[in-house]
C-alpha positions in Angstrom: 59.3 -49.5 114.9 59.5 -51.3 111.5 56.3 -51.3 109.4 54.4 -54.5 109.2 55.1 -54.8 105.5 58.8 -54.6 106.1 58.7 -57.1 109.0 56.9 -59.6 106.8 59.2 -59.0 103.8 62.2 -59.5 106.1 60.8 -62.9 107.1 59.5 -64.2 103.8 61.8 -62.5 101.4 59.2 -60.8 99.3 56.8 -57.8 99.3 53.2 -58.2 100.5 50.0 -56.4 99.6 46.6 -56.0 101.1 43.5 -57.3 99.3 42.5 -53.6 98.7 45.8 -52.8 97.2 45.4 -55.8 94.8 41.9 -54.5 94.0 43.3 -51.1 93.2 46.0 -52.6 90.9 43.3 -54.6 89.0 41.1 -51.5 88.7 44.1 -49.6 87.4 44.6 -52.3 84.8 40.9 -51.9 83.8 39.8 -55.4 84.9 36.0 -55.1 84.6 35.1 -57.3 87.6 37.3 -55.2 89.9 35.4 -52.0 89.3 33.3 -52.2 92.4 34.7 -50.5 95.5 34.0 -53.6 97.6 36.1 -55.8 95.3 38.8 -55.9 98.0 36.4 -57.9 100.2 35.9 -60.5 97.5 39.7 -60.8 97.2 40.0 -61.1 100.9 37.5 -64.0 101.1 39.2 -65.8 98.2 42.6 -65.4 99.9 41.3 -66.6 103.2 39.7 -69.7 101.6 42.8 -70.6 99.6 45.2 -69.7 102.4 47.1 -67.3 100.1 48.1 -65.0 102.9 50.9 -64.9 105.4 50.1 -65.9 109.0 51.3 -63.0 111.2 51.3 -65.2 114.3 53.4 -67.9 112.8 55.9 -65.3 111.5 55.8 -63.6 114.9 55.2 -60.2 113.2 53.9 -57.6 115.6 52.2 -54.6 114.0 53.5 -51.2 115.1 49.9 -50.1 115.6 46.5 -51.6 115.5 45.5 -52.6 112.1 42.4 -54.1 110.5 44.5 -55.8 107.9 45.0 -59.4 108.8 45.4 -60.9 105.3 48.7 -59.9 103.7 49.3 -61.4 100.3 52.8 -62.3 99.1 53.7 -60.9 95.7 54.2 -64.5 94.5 50.5 -65.2 95.0 49.1 -62.3 93.0 48.9 -64.1 89.6 47.5 -67.2 91.4 44.7 -65.0 92.7 44.0 -63.3 89.4 43.9 -66.7 87.6 42.0 -68.5 90.3 39.3 -65.8 90.4 39.2 -65.8 86.6 39.7 -62.0 86.5 41.8 -61.7 83.4 43.9 -64.0 81.2 46.0 -61.0 80.1 47.1 -59.8 83.6 50.7 -60.9 84.2 53.1 -60.4 87.0 54.7 -57.6 85.0 51.2 -55.9 84.5 50.7 -56.1 88.3 54.1 -54.7 89.0 53.5 -51.8 86.7 50.1 -51.1 88.3 51.7 -51.3 91.8 54.4 -48.8 90.7 51.9 -46.4 89.1 49.9 -46.5 92.3 52.9 -45.9 94.5 52.9 -49.4 96.1 56.2 -51.2 96.6 57.3 -53.6 93.9 
């Protein structure tokens, strides 16, 4: 069965990340507010409130196995989240792509 990430990407045309992956990228970039291990939860709450995630039911995406991840973030929303949460003026899409690559996440 195709991974959930690949199913979503096939439907929306872009890569998606979990809130924890975004938190990892921001920590990798040295963003001070991202240093806590629970920062992924803060991102998750922000993403939920702003509806910056893909709706798996609307896309008719079926996870291959049970997953706790319900809020997948499209790559195109990453900078919106960084700016909206006032995390770093200097964090660009290119910075996030480099961090994702360094961490072994898709870009």
